[in-house]
N, C-alpha and C positions, 0 to 999 in steps of 0.2 A: 503493501500499501506503500501511494506516495507522500510522507509529509507534507505534505499543501492541498491534500484534498480529506477533505474530514476529521482531520487532523489540527489539534491544539497548535495557532500561529504563533510565532512566537517577533510581536506587534511590540514592544518589548526595545526588538533589537531591527539596526537601523540598517539597511541597506550597502552588505559592500561586501566584504569577502571574506568577511570572519561569521556571518549568519547563509553569507553560499557557501562557505566548507562545510558546515556543522549537517543543511537540508540536501546537501549532495551525499553526502555520509551517509545523513540519513537514507534514504532514496536507497542509494547500493545495496546498505545490508540486510536493505528488508523487501527489496524487490527478486520475487523466486526467481529464474533462471541469469538469477542477473551471478556473471564471477564472484564476482562480491559477498555476493549471497549468503549473511549467517544467520542459522539454525535458533530462532527464539533462548531455546534452553542458554545460548554460548550470549547471548544479548546482553552485556554485564559493564554499568560503568562505573564511575568513580567517582567522589567529588572530597574535594575538600573540603573544608566544614568556613575557618573561619579567613578570612578578603577572601573565599569564595565564594561563601555561597549570603554572610548578613558581615556586615560587619565587622570592622577587628583593630580601627583605631578611634580615640589616641590610644587604648590597649586591650586588647582582646579581649572580649565577655567576659567572661569569665577568671581573669585577672580580676576585674570590676569589681567578681563576686568574691574573691574574696578579700579584696582589701576590705569590702564593708566589711566583711566575717572578721577580719580580725576588732575592726572597730569594735561590732556586736561582744568580742571576745573579752576584749583589751579586759574588763573590772577580776574575771578570773584570772589573771593572769599580770598581778603586778611586774613581777621580770621584766617585757618585753619593754616597760619605757626608756628601758638601759641598754636592749640589746638589738642589733643589728640580727635579718634585716624592719625585726616592729618597729622599729623607733621611725623610722623612717612617716613608714604609713600611720604612727601615730601621730607624728610632728607636721603630716600634711607635708612632707618635704619633696619636695614631685624630680627633683633633681637626685635625692638619695631614691627614690622607688626606679625610673626609672635606669642607677646603677646595679639593683639589686644582681641581673643576671640569671642566669640557667640554678642557680644552687642555690641561690639565696627565693625564687621561688616560686623555689622543688621545699622549699623549705615553711616555706608557708601554710605552698598544698595541705604537705603532713597535718603541717597544725591545725586548717580550719576545715578537713576532709573529712577525718578520722576519727577514731573512735565510738563511734554511730554506727547504727544497723542500715543497710540498706533505703527498703523506708525510709526512717531519719532523713538522712540526706536528700531522698528526694522531693520528700514535702520542703524545704527546707531551699530545694533549686527552683518551687512550683514558685511558692512564698514568692521568692526577691525578687526571682523573673518578670511577675503580676505588676510588681510595685515600682522597679526599677527606672531609670533614666537613663539614656542616652546621654550627655555634660554637653554636648556641640546640639545634637537638634531637637533635645529636650520628648524624647518617642520611646515609648516600649522597646527595649529592646530585640524583639518579634516581629516590629514592622522596621523593622531596618537590615531584612535582605532583600535578596538583590533581584530584585523582582523579574527581571531577562535572565535570571539562574533560574525561579521557581517556570519559568513556562521552559524553558531549554525542561527540567525534568518533565513537568507535564508534556513535552512530546515526546521523547524518551520513553515512558509506560505508554503510551500511548501505543505505540511501536515496537511495542512486546519485550524492554528492555525492564532490566529489574535495576536500581537503579540501589550505590550505596553510600553511604560518607564514612572515609579515609582523612579522619585529623588527630592532629599533635593532641588537641582539648580531649580534657578528660570523657572518660565513655557512658559513664554511670547522668553528669550532668547532662552531655546533649539528649541523653537520651529521654530526661525526661516532656524536650518540646521535641524533637526532632518527628513525627509523627505528624503533631498538628500544625507544625508550621514546614517542616516540606513536605511533607503526606512520604514521610522513609518510614520505620517499619523498626522500634529499637529493634529486635534482630539485626536487620542491616543496617546498623553502626557499629563503627571499632575508632576509638578511641583509646590512650595512652588513661592504665587503669595502674589501682593501689592496690594490698593482697590483701584481699580476702578469706574470712575465715569462717565453717561453718558455728555455730556455737551456741547452748541451749540455755535462755534465761530466763526466773522462774518458769522454767521445765515449760518454753515455749521454743520454738530451734529456730533463731535467726540469723541471719549472714550479717557478720559485723569486719568492718572498715579498720583496715591497724594500718600505723603509719610509717610505713617502708613501699617505694614504688613497686611496682608487678612488671611492669609495661609498660615508656615510652616511642612510642610510635611515633615517631619521625622520621622525614630522609632518608638514611635507608631501612629502617623500619618498619618504613610500610609498603612496600611490596612483600615485606615477611610477613607480616599480620593477614597483609587477602590472603595470601597462602595459605598462611593457620584458620585465617574463619567463614572466609569461598570456598577455595579448594580450586579454584578454576582462573585463569589468566583474563580479566577484564580487558574486552577491545578498544576502549576508551574510557580518560581520563582526564579530571581538570581540575587544575593552581591556581597557587598565584606567587608563592616562592621556592627560591631553594631549596625551602622545606618539602617539598614534592615534587625535584627533581629526579628523585630515585625513580617516586612512579610514574611521574611520567617516558622514565626513559625506560622500563621495565613491564609495564599494557601496548608498549608501543612497537618493537623490539622486537615482538611478536608473530604469532606467519599473520597473513591472513591482513582484510584493512581490517585500519589500525586510526586510533582518532586520540591528536593531545592537545591541548589548549590551555595554551596561561593569559588571566585575567590579568589587563595593568594599571595599574591605580594610577590616573593620572588628571584624576579630574578632580579642583582641589576646589572650586566651586562647588559641583555638587554632593562632594564624598569627597576625598582625601587624593592629596599626592604625592606618591612617595615607589621605592623604587632601589636601587643602588647602597641608599648609607638607611633602610630599617631597619636595624636592629636583628629579631626576631626572625622580622617580615618581608627579610632585604631576599632581592631579585636582582642578580645580576646575570649569573653562567647560567637561567630559564631564560633575559632577553638577550643572550651574546650567542646562544648554542639553540634557539627556535629555529632558524629559516635553517642551518642546515639538517638541523633533522623530522622537518615535512611540518611541525608543529606548527597552529595557531598561534597567537598574539592575539585577541577583544582587550581593546582600548574602551578604558571609559566614557573619553569623551566624546567618540566619532564613532565606536561600534553599541551605543548604548540611547535610546531613545531616551530611554526614561528609568532610573536606577534604584529608587524606592517604591513600593505599592501608594497609590497615595495616597 
């Protein structure tokens, strides 16, 4: 079935090379008799989350959750006032927060995400995300998903693709909203995780989250996680930073029809502009090598008619 015939239109995408490449790929792999036809069973597409499906600046959404949790838990931890990285958060030291780095961020995640059941953590996340607002746009974070990517997800699913999130974000964090926001059920979410242990509390079975990293799903870890959780190599991958490079490289190096797309944030007026100097969201190698590898670079400024849902 042609993606232009009776299927969701990419109306938030401007006519251009990126939109044409998407439609051409979907047409080729779904047309019976075409040399690039892919049976529905093998139509798998993987998407990074932060910066690919929703906003990730000035901080990833889960990082904002961590900072708010530190403020909420501070009265129970007076020692945090003199201990980094917590001291920077409690004093509102923006420079100190930005300089925390991965080790400091991991320490804060363990302090705010562990010591509770999976159900209690999910309830915390749902309550927070229902009331929190983005500092620039003053909108709920779940309103700051990218309309063009929502349309792309819908287009793929209408053509019998199974869509997965493969993100460095916490798997239990994303699973609280992935279905309602993206139409991606929890079992199709792959992310970073902490150690979880089965225990009995007051005679009731509980999955208890512990303060120990189980798996960090970033860079070379993404193809490993895809293989572990999906068991098949996808035929399409979408990302926005060098943290997604290995995922795109692995997906697009397989046999048959393949598709890779990098989203380039270059629209400071409607969203944010960042790439080579963006720290954890750095995009340099992907920009340099995308043309050589046949990956599409979609630019927000020129390829998107609309950024967020109205």
